[in-house]
FIKOLZA-1660 file (N, C-alpha, C; in steps of 0.1 Angstrom, whole numbers, plus 5000, padded with zeros to 4 digits):
% residues 169
   i   px   py   pz ch aa at
   1 1719 7052 6882  A  M  N
   1 1716 7065 6890  A  M CA
   1 1707 7074 6881  A  M  C
   2 1709 7071 6866  A  K  N
   2 1699 7078 6858  A  K CA
   2 1686 7072 6856  A  K  C
   3 1686 7059 6860  A  K  N
   3 1672 7052 6861  A  K CA
   3 1664 7056 6874  A  K  C
   4 1671 7058 6885  A  V  N
   4 1667 7063 6897  A  V CA
   4 1660 7078 6895  A  V  C
   5 1668 7086 6888  A  A  N
   5 1662 7099 6886  A  A CA
   5 1650 7099 6875  A  A  C
   6 1650 7091 6866  A  L  N
   6 1639 7091 6856  A  L CA
   6 1626 7085 6865  A  L  C
   7 1629 7074 6872  A  L  N
   7 1618 7069 6882  A  L CA
   7 1612 7080 6889  A  L  C
   8 1619 7088 6896  A  I  N
   8 1615 7099 6906  A  I CA
   8 1608 7109 6897  A  I  C
   9 1612 7112 6884  A  T  N
   9 1607 7123 6876  A  T CA
   9 1592 7118 6870  A  T  C
  10 1591 7105 6868  A  V  N
  10 1579 7099 6863  A  V CA
  10 1568 7098 6875  A  V  C
  11 1572 7094 6886  A  V  N
  11 1564 7092 6898  A  V CA
  11 1560 7108 6901  A  V  C
  12 1567 7117 6904  A  S  N
  12 1563 7130 6906  A  S CA
  12 1553 7136 6896  A  S  C
  13 1554 7133 6883  A  F  N
  13 1546 7137 6873  A  F CA
  13 1532 7131 6875  A  F  C
  14 1533 7117 6877  A  L  N
  14 1520 7110 6879  A  L CA
  14 1513 7117 6892  A  L  C
  15 1521 7119 6903  A  F  N
  15 1513 7123 6914  A  F CA
  15 1508 7138 6912  A  F  C
  16 1515 7146 6905  A  S  N
  16 1511 7159 6902  A  S CA
  16 1497 7160 6894  A  S  C
  17 1498 7150 6884  A  C  N
  17 1487 7149 6876  A  C CA
  17 1473 7145 6885  A  C  C
  18 1475 7135 6894  A  E  N
  18 1466 7131 6903  A  E CA
  18 1461 7140 6912  A  E  C
  19 1469 7149 6916  A  T  N
  19 1465 7161 6925  A  T CA
  19 1456 7170 6917  A  T  C
  20 1460 7173 6905  A  K  N
  20 1453 7184 6896  A  K CA
  20 1438 7179 6893  A  K  C
  21 1437 7164 6891  A  Q  N
  21 1423 7160 6888  A  Q CA
  21 1415 7160 6899  A  Q  C
  22 1420 7159 6912  A  N  N
  22 1411 7160 6925  A  N CA
  22 1408 7174 6927  A  N  C
  23 1413 7182 6923  A  N  N
  23 1410 7196 6925  A  N CA
  23 1399 7200 6915  A  N  C
  24 1396 7194 6905  A  E  N
  24 1385 7198 6894  A  E CA
  24 1374 7196 6900  A  E  C
  25 1363 7206 6897  A  P  N
  25 1350 7206 6901  A  P CA
  25 1343 7192 6898  A  P  C
  26 1335 7185 6904  A  K  N
  26 1328 7173 6902  A  K CA
  26 1318 7176 6893  A  K  C
  27 1314 7168 6882  A  P  N
  27 1305 7171 6872  A  P CA
  27 1290 7172 6878  A  P  C
  28 1287 7164 6888  A  S  N
  28 1275 7166 6895  A  S CA
  28 1273 7174 6905  A  S  C
  29 1264 7185 6907  A  S  N
  29 1264 7194 6919  A  S CA
  29 1256 7187 6929  A  S  C
  30 1254 7194 6940  A  H  N
  30 1245 7192 6952  A  H CA
  30 1231 7191 6947  A  H  C
  31 1227 7199 6936  A  L  N
  31 1214 7200 6932  A  L CA
  31 1211 7188 6925  A  L  C
  32 1220 7181 6918  A  E  N
  32 1217 7168 6911  A  E CA
  32 1212 7158 6920  A  E  C
  33 1219 7159 6932  A  A  N
  33 1215 7148 6943  A  A CA
  33 1201 7149 6949  A  A  C
  34 1196 7162 6946  A  M  N
  34 1182 7164 6952  A  M CA
  34 1172 7162 6941  A  M  C
  35 1174 7156 6932  A  K  N
  35 1164 7154 6919  A  K CA
  35 1151 7146 6926  A  K  C
  36 1140 7149 6921  A  W  N
  36 1130 7142 6928  A  W CA
  36 1127 7130 6918  A  W  C
  37 1127 7117 6921  A  T  N
  37 1126 7106 6911  A  T CA
  37 1111 7101 6913  A  T  C
  38 1103 7105 6924  A  G  N
  38 1090 7100 6924  A  G CA
  38 1080 7108 6914  A  G  C
  39 1068 7103 6917  A  K  N
  39 1056 7111 6911  A  K CA
  39 1053 7124 6918  A  K  C
  40 1052 7136 6913  A  V  N
  40 1048 7148 6919  A  V CA
  40 1033 7147 6920  A  V  C
  41 1028 7149 6932  A  N  N
  41 1013 7148 6933  A  N CA
  41 1006 7160 6926  A  N  C
  42 0998 7156 6920  A  D  N
  42 0989 7165 6910  A  D CA
  42 0981 7176 6919  A  D  C
  43 0980 7174 6930  A  S  N
  43 0971 7182 6939  A  S CA
  43 0980 7195 6945  A  S  C
  44 0993 7197 6942  A  L  N
  44 1002 7206 6947  A  L CA
  44 0998 7219 6940  A  L  C
  45 0999 7230 6946  A  I  N
  45 0998 7244 6941  A  I CA
  45 1011 7246 6935  A  I  C
  46 1010 7252 6923  A  E  N
  46 1021 7257 6915  A  E CA
  46 1023 7271 6916  A  E  C
  47 1035 7278 6916  A  G  N
  47 1038 7293 6915  A  G CA
  47 1050 7296 6910  A  G  C
  48 1053 7308 6908  A  S  N
  48 1066 7314 6901  A  S CA
  48 1071 7324 6911  A  S  C
  49 1083 7327 6910  A  S  N
  49 1089 7337 6920  A  S CA
  49 1101 7343 6910  A  S  C
  50 1103 7356 6911  A  Y  N
  50 1113 7364 6906  A  Y CA
  50 1123 7368 6915  A  Y  C
  51 1136 7368 6912  A  L  N
  51 1147 7372 6921  A  L CA
  51 1155 7380 6914  A  L  C
  52 1161 7392 6916  A  S  N
  52 1170 7400 6909  A  S CA
  52 1184 7396 6916  A  S  C
  53 1193 7394 6907  A  V  N
  53 1206 7391 6912  A  V CA
  53 1216 7399 6902  A  V  C
  54 1226 7405 6909  A  Y  N
  54 1237 7413 6903  A  Y CA
  54 1250 7406 6901  A  Y  C
  55 1256 7404 6888  A  S  N
  55 1269 7399 6887  A  S CA
  55 1278 7410 6887  A  S  C
  56 1274 7422 6883  A  Q  N
  56 1280 7435 6883  A  Q CA
  56 1273 7447 6889  A  Q  C
  57 1278 7454 6893  A  I  N
  57 1272 7468 6896  A  I CA
  57 1280 7481 6892  A  I  C
  58 1274 7491 6888  A  Y  N
  58 1282 7503 6883  A  Y CA
  58 1289 7509 6896  A  Y  C
  59 1302 7516 6893  A  S  N
  59 1309 7524 6901  A  S CA
  59 1313 7536 6895  A  S  C
  60 1311 7548 6902  A  T  N
  60 1317 7560 6897  A  T CA
  60 1312 7565 6884  A  T  C
  61 1309 7557 6873  A  T  N
  61 1304 7561 6860  A  T CA
  61 1296 7546 6855  A  T  C
  62 1290 7548 6843  A  E  N
  62 1283 7537 6836  A  E CA
  62 1293 7528 6830  A  E  C
  63 1306 7534 6829  A  H  N
  63 1317 7527 6822  A  H CA
  63 1326 7517 6830  A  H  C
  64 1324 7520 6845  A  K  N
  64 1331 7512 6854  A  K CA
  64 1322 7503 6862  A  K  C
  65 1325 7491 6864  A  T  N
  65 1317 7481 6870  A  T CA
  65 1326 7474 6881  A  T  C
  66 1319 7468 6892  A  H  N
  66 1326 7459 6900  A  H CA
  66 1319 7444 6899  A  H  C
  67 1326 7435 6899  A  D  N
  67 1321 7421 6896  A  D CA
  67 1321 7416 6910  A  D  C
  68 1308 7408 6910  A  L  N
  68 1301 7404 6923  A  L CA
  68 1300 7388 6924  A  L  C
  69 1303 7383 6936  A  T  N
  69 1299 7368 6937  A  T CA
  69 1285 7370 6942  A  T  C
  70 1275 7361 6937  A  A  N
  70 1262 7360 6942  A  A CA
  70 1260 7346 6948  A  A  C
  71 1254 7346 6960  A  T  N
  71 1248 7335 6967  A  T CA
  71 1233 7335 6965  A  T  C
  72 1226 7326 6958  A  V  N
  72 1212 7324 6958  A  V CA
  72 1208 7315 6967  A  V  C
  73 1200 7318 6978  A  S  N
  73 1193 7309 6987  A  S CA
  73 1180 7306 6982  A  S  C
  74 1177 7292 6982  A  I  N
  74 1163 7288 6983  A  I CA
  74 1159 7282 6994  A  I  C
  75 1149 7286 7001  A  R  N
  75 1147 7282 7015  A  R CA
  75 1133 7275 7016  A  R  C
  76 1132 7265 7024  A  N  N
  76 1118 7261 7029  A  N CA
  76 1118 7264 7042  A  N  C
  77 1108 7274 7043  A  T  N
  77 1105 7278 7057  A  T CA
  77 1094 7270 7064  A  T  C
  78 1091 7259 7060  A  N  N
  78 1081 7249 7066  A  N CA
  78 1088 7241 7077  A  N  C
  79 1081 7238 7086  A  R  N
  79 1086 7228 7096  A  R CA
  79 1085 7214 7094  A  R  C
  80 1075 7211 7087  A  T  N
  80 1072 7198 7084  A  T CA
  80 1069 7194 7068  A  T  C
  81 1066 7202 7059  A  D  N
  81 1063 7198 7047  A  D CA
  81 1075 7202 7038  A  D  C
  82 1077 7192 7029  A  T  N
  82 1087 7195 7017  A  T CA
  82 1082 7202 7007  A  T  C
  83 1089 7210 6999  A  I  N
  83 1084 7217 6987  A  I CA
  83 1094 7211 6976  A  I  C
  84 1089 7218 6963  A  Y  N
  84 1094 7212 6952  A  Y CA
  84 1098 7225 6942  A  Y  C
  85 1111 7225 6939  A  I  N
  85 1117 7236 6928  A  I CA
  85 1115 7229 6915  A  I  C
  86 1107 7234 6906  A  N  N
  86 1106 7226 6892  A  N CA
  86 1116 7232 6884  A  N  C
  87 1120 7246 6885  A  S  N
  87 1131 7250 6876  A  S CA
  87 1135 7263 6882  A  S  C
  88 1148 7265 6877  A  A  N
  88 1155 7278 6881  A  A CA
  88 1163 7282 6869  A  A  C
  89 1159 7293 6863  A  D  N
  89 1164 7298 6851  A  D CA
  89 1168 7311 6854  A  D  C
  90 1182 7313 6847  A  Y  N
  90 1190 7325 6850  A  Y CA
  90 1192 7333 6836  A  Y  C
  91 1188 7347 6839  A  F  N
  91 1186 7356 6826  A  F CA
  91 1197 7367 6829  A  F  C
  92 1201 7373 6817  A  N  N
  92 1210 7384 6818  A  N CA
  92 1202 7396 6818  A  N  C
  93 1209 7407 6818  A  T  N
  93 1203 7421 6818  A  T CA
  93 1195 7422 6806  A  T  C
  94 1197 7417 6795  A  K  N
  94 1190 7419 6781  A  K CA
  94 1176 7410 6781  A  K  C
  95 1176 7401 6792  A  G  N
  95 1165 7392 6792  A  G CA
  95 1168 7377 6785  A  G  C
  96 1180 7376 6781  A  D  N
  96 1183 7363 6774  A  D CA
  96 1187 7353 6784  A  D  C
  97 1181 7341 6781  A  L  N
  97 1185 7329 6790  A  L CA
  97 1199 7325 6790  A  L  C
  98 1206 7324 6802  A  I  N
  98 1218 7322 6802  A  I CA
  98 1220 7305 6804  A  I  C
  99 1214 7301 6817  A  R  N
  99 1213 7286 6818  A  R CA
  99 1202 7284 6826  A  R  C
 100 1201 7270 6825  A  H  N
 100 1189 7263 6835  A  H CA
 100 1196 7256 6846  A  H  C
 101 1195 7262 6859  A  Y  N
 101 1203 7257 6869  A  Y CA
 101 1194 7245 6873  A  Y  C
 102 1182 7244 6874  A  I  N
 102 1174 7232 6878  A  I CA
 102 1164 7230 6866  A  I  C
 103 1165 7218 6859  A  K  N
 103 1158 7214 6848  A  K CA
 103 1146 7205 6851  A  K  C
 104 1147 7196 6862  A  Q  N
 104 1137 7189 6865  A  Q CA
 104 1135 7189 6882  A  Q  C
 105 1123 7187 6886  A  P  N
 105 1119 7189 6899  A  P CA
 105 1130 7184 6909  A  P  C
 106 1133 7192 6920  A  I  N
 106 1141 7189 6930  A  I CA
 106 1132 7191 6944  A  I  C
 107 1136 7183 6955  A  F  N
 107 1129 7186 6967  A  F CA
 107 1139 7194 6977  A  F  C
 108 1131 7199 6984  A  V  N
 108 1137 7209 6995  A  V CA
 108 1131 7205 7008  A  V  C
 109 1138 7197 7017  A  K  N
 109 1133 7193 7029  A  K CA
 109 1128 7205 7039  A  K  C
 110 1119 7201 7048  A  P  N
 110 1116 7214 7058  A  P CA
 110 1128 7218 7065  A  P  C
 111 1127 7233 7066  A  M  N
 111 1138 7242 7071  A  M CA
 111 1151 7241 7064  A  M  C
 112 1153 7233 7052  A  Q  N
 112 1165 7232 7045  A  Q CA
 112 1167 7245 7036  A  Q  C
 113 1178 7248 7032  A  T  N
 113 1183 7259 7026  A  T CA
 113 1193 7253 7015  A  T  C
 114 1190 7255 7001  A  I  N
 114 1201 7250 6992  A  I CA
 114 1204 7263 6984  A  I  C
 115 1216 7263 6978  A  E  N
 115 1223 7274 6974  A  E CA
 115 1227 7272 6958  A  E  C
 116 1227 7282 6951  A  I  N
 116 1232 7284 6939  A  I CA
 116 1243 7296 6939  A  I  C
 117 1255 7293 6936  A  V  N
 117 1266 7303 6937  A  V CA
 117 1270 7306 6922  A  V  C
 118 1272 7320 6919  A  I  N
 118 1275 7326 6907  A  I CA
 118 1288 7332 6909  A  I  C
 119 1297 7325 6904  A  D  N
 119 1313 7332 6906  A  D CA
 119 1313 7346 6903  A  D  C
 120 1322 7351 6910  A  E  N
 120 1327 7365 6908  A  E CA
 120 1331 7369 6892  A  E  C
 121 1340 7358 6888  A  N  N
 121 1343 7359 6873  A  N CA
 121 1332 7356 6864  A  N  C
 122 1321 7352 6868  A  D  N
 122 1310 7348 6859  A  D CA
 122 1301 7360 6857  A  D  C
 123 1304 7370 6846  A  I  N
 123 1297 7383 6846  A  I CA
 123 1287 7382 6835  A  I  C
 124 1284 7370 6830  A  E  N
 124 1274 7371 6819  A  E CA
 124 1261 7377 6823  A  E  C
 125 1258 7377 6835  A  G  N
 125 1244 7381 6838  A  G CA
 125 1243 7398 6837  A  G  C
 126 1254 7403 6840  A  G  N
 126 1256 7418 6840  A  G CA
 126 1251 7425 6852  A  G  C
 127 1247 7437 6850  A  T  N
 127 1241 7447 6860  A  T CA
 127 1225 7443 6863  A  T  C
 128 1219 7436 6855  A  G  N
 128 1206 7435 6857  A  G CA
 128 1201 7419 6856  A  G  C
 129 1209 7408 6861  A  A  N
 129 1207 7396 6858  A  A CA
 129 1195 7393 6869  A  A  C
 130 1189 7381 6866  A  N  N
 130 1176 7376 6874  A  N CA
 130 1173 7362 6872  A  N  C
 131 1166 7358 6882  A  F  N
 131 1161 7342 6882  A  F CA
 131 1145 7342 6880  A  F  C
 132 1142 7333 6874  A  I  N
 132 1127 7328 6875  A  I CA
 132 1126 7313 6882  A  I  C
 133 1121 7312 6892  A  F  N
 133 1118 7301 6899  A  F CA
 133 1104 7295 6895  A  F  C
 134 1102 7282 6892  A  D  N
 134 1089 7277 6893  A  D CA
 134 1089 7265 6904  A  D  C
 135 1078 7266 6912  A  W  N
 135 1078 7257 6922  A  W CA
 135 1064 7250 6925  A  W  C
 136 1062 7241 6934  A  S  N
 136 1051 7234 6939  A  S CA
 136 1052 7231 6952  A  S  C
 137 1039 7234 6961  A  V  N
 137 1037 7233 6974  A  V CA
 137 1024 7227 6976  A  V  C
 138 1024 7219 6988  A  K  N
 138 1009 7214 6993  A  K CA
 138 1000 7227 6996  A  K  C
 139 0988 7224 6996  A  K  N
 139 0979 7235 7000  A  K CA
 139 0982 7238 7015  A  K  C
 140 0981 7250 7019  A  L  N
 140 0983 7256 7032  A  L CA
 140 0997 7254 7036  A  L  C
 141 1007 7253 7027  A  T  N
 141 1020 7253 7030  A  T CA
 141 1029 7267 7025  A  T  C
 142 1038 7271 7032  A  N  N
 142 1044 7283 7028  A  N CA
 142 1053 7281 7015  A  N  C
 143 1051 7291 7006  A  A  N
 143 1059 7292 6995  A  A CA
 143 1073 7292 6997  A  A  C
 144 1082 7289 6987  A  P  N
 144 1097 7289 6990  A  P CA
 144 1101 7305 6992  A  P  C
 145 1112 7306 7000  A  Y  N
 145 1116 7319 7002  A  Y CA
 145 1130 7321 6994  A  Y  C
 146 1131 7331 6985  A  F  N
 146 1143 7333 6976  A  F CA
 146 1149 7344 6981  A  F  C
 147 1164 7344 6982  A  E  N
 147 1171 7354 6987  A  E CA
 147 1184 7354 6979  A  E  C
 148 1191 7365 6977  A  A  N
 148 1205 7365 6971  A  A CA
 148 1212 7374 6980  A  A  C
 149 1225 7372 6980  A  V  N
 149 1236 7380 6989  A  V CA
 149 1247 7381 6977  A  V  C
 150 1250 7394 6974  A  M  N
 150 1260 7398 6963  A  M CA
 150 1271 7403 6973  A  M  C
 151 1284 7400 6969  A  I  N
 151 1296 7404 6978  A  I CA
 151 1308 7405 6967  A  I  C
 152 1316 7416 6971  A  S  N
 152 1329 7417 6965  A  S CA
 152 1338 7422 6975  A  S  C
 153 1351 7418 6976  A  T  N
 153 1360 7424 6984  A  T CA
 153 1373 7427 6976  A  T  C
 154 1379 7438 6977  A  S  N
 154 1392 7442 6972  A  S CA
 154 1401 7450 6981  A  S  C
 155 1412 7443 6984  A  G  N
 155 1421 7450 6995  A  G CA
 155 1412 7451 7009  A  G  C
 156 1412 7462 7014  A  Q  N
 156 1406 7462 7028  A  Q CA
 156 1391 7468 7027  A  Q  C
 157 1386 7468 7016  A  Q  N
 157 1372 7474 7013  A  Q CA
 157 1363 7461 7008  A  Q  C
 158 1350 7462 7013  A  G  N
 158 1342 7452 7008  A  G CA
 158 1327 7458 7006  A  G  C
 159 1321 7451 6997  A  L  N
 159 1308 7455 6992  A  L CA
 159 1298 7443 6992  A  L  C
 160 1287 7446 6999  A  S  N
 160 1277 7435 7000  A  S CA
 160 1264 7440 7001  A  S  C
 161 1253 7433 6997  A  F  N
 161 1240 7437 6997  A  F CA
 161 1231 7426 6994  A  F  C
 162 1218 7425 6997  A  T  N
 162 1210 7414 6995  A  T CA
 162 1197 7418 6987  A  T  C
 163 1191 7408 6981  A  T  N
 163 1176 7410 6973  A  T CA
 163 1167 7400 6976  A  T  C
 164 1156 7402 6977  A  K  N
 164 1146 7392 6981  A  K CA
 164 1138 7388 6969  A  K  C
 165 1132 7376 6967  A  G  N
 165 1124 7373 6959  A  G CA
 165 1109 7379 6960  A  G  C
 166 1102 7378 6946  A  V  N
 166 1089 7383 6946  A  V CA
 166 1079 7373 6939  A  V  C
 167 1069 7370 6945  A  D  N
 167 1059 7361 6942  A  D CA
 167 1054 7367 6929  A  D  C
 168 1052 7359 6918  A  L  N
 168 1046 7363 6906  A  L CA
 168 1032 7359 6904  A  L  C
 169 1025 7352 6914  A  N  N
 169 1012 7346 6911  A  N CA
 169 1002 7358 6914  A  N  C
% end
């Protein structure tokens, strides 16, 4: 009887460990799968865009903040042409680089949207976080469209707003 109880305990432990491992985030993101491995055409037009993103906003005073989840959308508004995002760098309120979301070129298919999500508990960016995107497109092709949606919910109240990217060229 003791052997059966021990066996059930060991099997239960192993299955609980297996479940825990499957719920962990995978090391490679959807952006990794979109890395461009071919040669980037040197006749492409290069550009940069700025996007403000808020990890937090002030509420009632400068000493009280609400944490926000931010969804950053990178959109290709072209019906037939692929665009390339060469880098996506995330900065905090003080202008310090927090992380590189895209370190080498990725492709965005026609009419495709890719997203970067900054979790509500990731408040490194602060109240003045922002992105700089470097990108490449063919001549006579629309530049990428960048937009962020920030949201927070608490109880029955919700807060949400959007920002749009600005071309730096």
